TORKOL-4160 file (C-alpha; in steps of 0.2 Angstrom, whole numbers, padded with zeros to 4 digits, m for minus):
105
<pt num="1" X="0001" Y="0002" Z="0001"/>
<pt num="2" X="0007" Y="0015" Z="m0004"/>
<pt num="3" X="0008" Y="0030" Z="0008"/>
<pt num="4" X="m0004" Y="0040" Z="0001"/>
<pt num="5" X="m0016" Y="0026" Z="m0001"/>
<pt num="6" X="m0013" Y="0026" Z="0018"/>
<pt num="7" X="m0014" Y="0042" Z="0022"/>
<pt num="8" X="m0029" Y="0043" Z="0014"/>
<pt num="9" X="m0040" Y="0028" Z="0021"/>
<pt num="10" X="m0033" Y="0037" Z="0036"/>
<pt num="11" X="m0042" Y="0053" Z="0034"/>
<pt num="12" X="m0060" Y="0045" Z="0028"/>
<pt num="13" X="m0059" Y="0033" Z="0046"/>
<pt num="14" X="m0058" Y="0048" Z="0054"/>
<pt num="15" X="m0070" Y="0058" Z="0044"/>
<pt num="16" X="m0082" Y="0046" Z="0047"/>
<pt num="17" X="m0084" Y="0038" Z="0030"/>
<pt num="18" X="m0090" Y="0018" Z="0030"/>
<pt num="19" X="m0079" Y="0003" Z="0023"/>
<pt num="20" X="m0089" Y="0005" Z="0008"/>
<pt num="21" X="m0087" Y="0022" Z="0005"/>
<pt num="22" X="m0067" Y="0020" Z="0007"/>
<pt num="23" X="m0068" Y="0005" Z="m0005"/>
<pt num="24" X="m0078" Y="0017" Z="m0019"/>
<pt num="25" X="m0068" Y="0032" Z="m0017"/>
<pt num="26" X="m0050" Y="0021" Z="m0016"/>
<pt num="27" X="m0055" Y="0014" Z="m0033"/>
<pt num="28" X="m0062" Y="0031" Z="m0043"/>
<pt num="29" X="m0042" Y="0037" Z="m0038"/>
<pt num="30" X="m0034" Y="0021" Z="m0043"/>
<pt num="31" X="m0045" Y="0024" Z="m0062"/>
<pt num="32" X="m0038" Y="0043" Z="m0061"/>
<pt num="33" X="m0021" Y="0038" Z="m0057"/>
<pt num="34" X="m0019" Y="0024" Z="m0070"/>
<pt num="35" X="m0030" Y="0034" Z="m0084"/>
<pt num="36" X="m0013" Y="0045" Z="m0082"/>
<pt num="37" X="m0001" Y="0031" Z="m0078"/>
<pt num="38" X="0004" Y="0045" Z="m0064"/>
<pt num="39" X="0002" Y="0043" Z="m0046"/>
<pt num="40" X="m0015" Y="0056" Z="m0042"/>
<pt num="41" X="m0003" Y="0067" Z="m0032"/>
<pt num="42" X="0007" Y="0073" Z="m0045"/>
<pt num="43" X="m0006" Y="0077" Z="m0055"/>
<pt num="44" X="m0011" Y="0095" Z="m0062"/>
<pt num="45" X="m0028" Y="0102" Z="m0058"/>
<pt num="46" X="m0028" Y="0104" Z="m0076"/>
<pt num="47" X="m0028" Y="0089" Z="m0077"/>
<pt num="48" X="m0039" Y="0082" Z="m0065"/>
<pt num="49" X="m0053" Y="0093" Z="m0072"/>
<pt num="50" X="m0049" Y="0085" Z="m0089"/>
<pt num="51" X="m0053" Y="0067" Z="m0083"/>
<pt num="52" X="m0068" Y="0071" Z="m0075"/>
<pt num="53" X="m0075" Y="0079" Z="m0093"/>
<pt num="54" X="m0068" Y="0062" Z="m0100"/>
<pt num="55" X="m0078" Y="0054" Z="m0089"/>
<pt num="56" X="m0094" Y="0064" Z="m0090"/>
<pt num="57" X="m0091" Y="0066" Z="m0111"/>
<pt num="58" X="m0082" Y="0053" Z="m0117"/>
<pt num="59" X="m0088" Y="0038" Z="m0104"/>
<pt num="60" X="m0106" Y="0044" Z="m0101"/>
<pt num="61" X="m0104" Y="0038" Z="m0084"/>
<pt num="62" X="m0119" Y="0041" Z="m0072"/>
<pt num="63" X="m0123" Y="0054" Z="m0062"/>
<pt num="64" X="m0119" Y="0045" Z="m0046"/>
<pt num="65" X="m0105" Y="0038" Z="m0052"/>
<pt num="66" X="m0099" Y="0056" Z="m0057"/>
<pt num="67" X="m0102" Y="0062" Z="m0041"/>
<pt num="68" X="m0094" Y="0047" Z="m0032"/>
<pt num="69" X="m0077" Y="0050" Z="m0044"/>
<pt num="70" X="m0080" Y="0070" Z="m0037"/>
<pt num="71" X="m0083" Y="0068" Z="m0022"/>
<pt num="72" X="m0065" Y="0055" Z="m0021"/>
<pt num="73" X="m0055" Y="0066" Z="m0029"/>
<pt num="74" X="m0061" Y="0082" Z="m0020"/>
<pt num="75" X="m0057" Y="0072" Z="m0002"/>
<pt num="76" X="m0041" Y="0068" Z="m0009"/>
<pt num="77" X="m0037" Y="0083" Z="m0017"/>
<pt num="78" X="m0045" Y="0097" Z="m0004"/>
<pt num="79" X="m0043" Y="0084" Z="0013"/>
<pt num="80" X="m0028" Y="0072" Z="0012"/>
<pt num="81" X="m0016" Y="0085" Z="0001"/>
<pt num="82" X="m0022" Y="0098" Z="0008"/>
<pt num="83" X="m0022" Y="0108" Z="m0009"/>
<pt num="84" X="m0033" Y="0123" Z="m0012"/>
<pt num="85" X="m0040" Y="0121" Z="m0030"/>
<pt num="86" X="m0054" Y="0133" Z="m0036"/>
<pt num="87" X="m0059" Y="0117" Z="m0048"/>
<pt num="88" X="m0065" Y="0111" Z="m0029"/>
<pt num="89" X="m0069" Y="0124" Z="m0020"/>
<pt num="90" X="m0089" Y="0131" Z="m0022"/>
<pt num="91" X="m0086" Y="0148" Z="m0032"/>
<pt num="92" X="m0097" Y="0161" Z="m0022"/>
<pt num="93" X="m0092" Y="0176" Z="m0033"/>
<pt num="94" X="m0110" Y="0181" Z="m0037"/>
<pt num="95" X="m0125" Y="0181" Z="m0025"/>
<pt num="96" X="m0137" Y="0167" Z="m0034"/>
<pt num="97" X="m0149" Y="0181" Z="m0041"/>
<pt num="98" X="m0136" Y="0193" Z="m0050"/>
<pt num="99" X="m0128" Y="0175" Z="m0055"/>
<pt num="100" X="m0145" Y="0170" Z="m0065"/>
<pt num="101" X="m0148" Y="0185" Z="m0069"/>
<pt num="102" X="m0132" Y="0187" Z="m0079"/>
<pt num="103" X="m0138" Y="0171" Z="m0086"/>
<pt num="104" X="m0151" Y="0176" Z="m0094"/>
<pt num="105" X="m0145" Y="0192" Z="m0104"/>
């Protein structure tokens, strides 16, 4: 087991994740790393975003599958690796009403 996997599992245990969720998250990260043939802590934010687009557009995974993968990546990068990537941080630069009105103009 790699050090990164061990750290992620420990973080998930501390967060109270079930064993089933832990397996799903670890598998999602394994697939991400396999897609690039690179350890996940060496991937760029752009690569992770491109992989998410690949899942949605090319692979056409179900919404629940996508959400599980997104959750796994968000957990790994924000919690375990302590990265502050905008990809995983909710953007709130506009109040909801202003954002909606800008989309309709």
